[in-house]
Every structure is written in structure tokens, then in C-alpha cells.
N, C-alpha and C positions, 0 to 999 in steps of 0.2 A: 401555718405555724403549728407546731406540736404542743399539745396541752401539757401542763405540769404533771398530770397523772400519767399520761402516756410516756413522758420522759422517764419517770421513775420506774414504771413497769418495764420499759425497755432496758433500763439499767439493771433491774433485777434479773431479766433473762440473760443479759450479757455476763453478769457476775456468776450466774448459775452455770453457764456453759464453761466459763474460765475455770471455776472450781472443779467441775467434773472432769475436764480435760487435764487439769494439773494432777488430780488424784490418780487418774488412769495412767498418766505418764510416770508418776512416782512409783506406781506398783509394777508397771510393765516395761518402762523405759530403761535405758542404760544409766549407769552410775559413773561419776568420775572416779578414777582410781584412788583408792585409799579412803573412800567415804564409808563403804560397808564395814561396820564394826568399829568405826572411829569413835563412836559414842555408845556407851552401854545403854541400850533401850529395852532391856529385857523386862522391866517393870511396866512399860507402857501398855501392853495388852490388858493387864489388870486395871490400870488407870482408865483405859478406854471402856472396858466393860462396866466399871464403877460409874463413869460419867453417863453411859447409856442407861444404867439402872436408875440413877438420880434423875435423868431426863424423863424416864418413864413415870416415876413417882410424881414429878412436877407437872407433867401433862395431865395426869389423873386428878391431881389436886386442883389444877387450873380449871378443868372441866367441872368438877364439883362446885368450885367457887362461882362459875358463871351460871350454873343451874340454880344456885342459891342467890343469884343476882348481886353478887359481891364483885362488881365490875372493877373497882380499883385494885383489889387483891388479886383478881383474875389476871389483870393486865401485868402487874408486877411479877406474878408467878410465871406467866408465859414468857416474859422477858428473861427471867432467870433460866427457864427451860431452854430458851434460844441461846443464852450464854453458855450453858453446859454443853449444848450441842456444838457450839462454836469451839469450846475448849476441847471437846472430843476431836473435832476436825483438825485442829492444830496438833494435838498429840498424835493422831493417826498419821498425819503427814510427816511429822518428825520421825516416828517409828519406821515408816516405809522408806524414808530417805536414808536412814542409817542401817537398815536391814534390807538386803536384796530379796525381792520376791515375797509372795505370800507363803504362809506356813501350810504344809501339806496335811490333809486329814488322814488319819490312820485308824479310825474307829471302825465299828461294825455296821454303821448305818449310813453307808456311802450315798445311796440314793436320796435319803432324807436330808443329809447334810448338804448335798449339792442343790436340792430343791430350795432349802432355806437360804443358802448362800446366794444363788442366782436371783431369787425373788428379793432378797435383802439388797443386793447391789443395784438392781433396776429401780427399786423403790427409793433407795438412798439418793440416787441421782435425781429422781422426780421430786423428792421431798425438799430439795434445796430451793427451787423456785416457788413451790407451794408454801413452804414455811415463810419465805421472804415476802411473798404476796399477802399471806394471811397477816403477818406482822405489820406490813405496810398499811393494809386496809384497816386494821385495828388502830394503829398509830394515828392515822388521818381521820379517825372517827367515821369512816364509811362503813357503818355497822351492818347495813344490808348486805353489801358484798363480803364483808368480813365473816359474817355468820354463814353465808352461802359457801365460801371457800373453806372455812374452818371445818365444816361437816365432812369435807373430803380430806383435808390435811390431818386432822386429829387421828383418825384410825390408821392412816398410812404412816404417820410419824410414830405412833405407838408401835406399830408393827416393826418398823425399822429399829427402834430403840430396843424392843424386846428381843428381836432376832439377833441384834448385835451381841447381847448377853448370851443368848443360846449358842451362837457360833463360837464365842469365847469358851463356853463350858465344853463344847464338843471338841475344840482344838487343844485345850489345856487341861 
């Protein structure tokens, strides 16, 4: 029989794969006729960058709170950070559903842009299960495993959030 913990960890992995596949399909896959441009989504890149910036600030505040041993405030702050990341994901999916393909970079720092973009994409896919596992470990008060995985999750999540803003600034 599978343990309750293994059950939820498996669910986290399945959800992570489904989300990553859905995002990849929305960016690269075909659109039904009439969807592209059916909704004005021009504001969403700015919304997305703002959500990434807010997430970055919340992650830093959450880290400071746990260092100061303010566990309850840390927990609430990290839940809000997870919420802003979730809102980003929903907004990002809406944007890419109604706008075909990614925006092309036209600046002078092409190599730097693509390095940031590729590392951002890879780590964004990895952060999904890491953030979910970290949240789950904290939620279930498995603090030993929570702390262990959070040491990996925090810097990667910060990198993804910050580079999301940087990519926005380079594109717009």
C-alpha cells in the first residue's frame, strides 16, 4: 500500500508535468482559428512582470521572517508568494492562448538574452515541483525535509522570478 506522503508527492510530480506540458503546448502548439487576437492581452506582460516582482519581494521577506524565527508570518508570506506565482501562471497561460507564439527579442544583447531566457525556462519548469514539494513539506510540518528542500527551492525560485522581470525589461 502506498503511504499518504508518497501519494501526495506523486500527485505533485503529476501536476508539475501536466502544467509544464500545458505551458509548452500553449506557446508552441496550434491555436484554433479565431483565438489569436480575440481578447486584448497586451497588458498581461506588464501584469506578469509585476507578479514576478511581487513574488521576488515576498520570497525575500519570507526568508527574513524565517531567519528571525517568525514561523507563522513566514508561512503566510510564502503562501502569498505561491499565490502570486499561481496568478502569474494563469495570466501567462491566458496571454499565450490569445497571442500566438513568443515575442522576438530585437535588442543588442542577443547572447545574454538567450542565456537568461533558456536558463529561466529550464528552471521555471523545475521550480514547479520544487515549490509544490517545499510547500507540502511546510504545510505538513515536516520541517526537516522542508528546510532541506527550501535551501534549493528559494534561490532557484528567486532566480526565476527575477529573470522573469529581466526578460520583460529586455523585450518591452
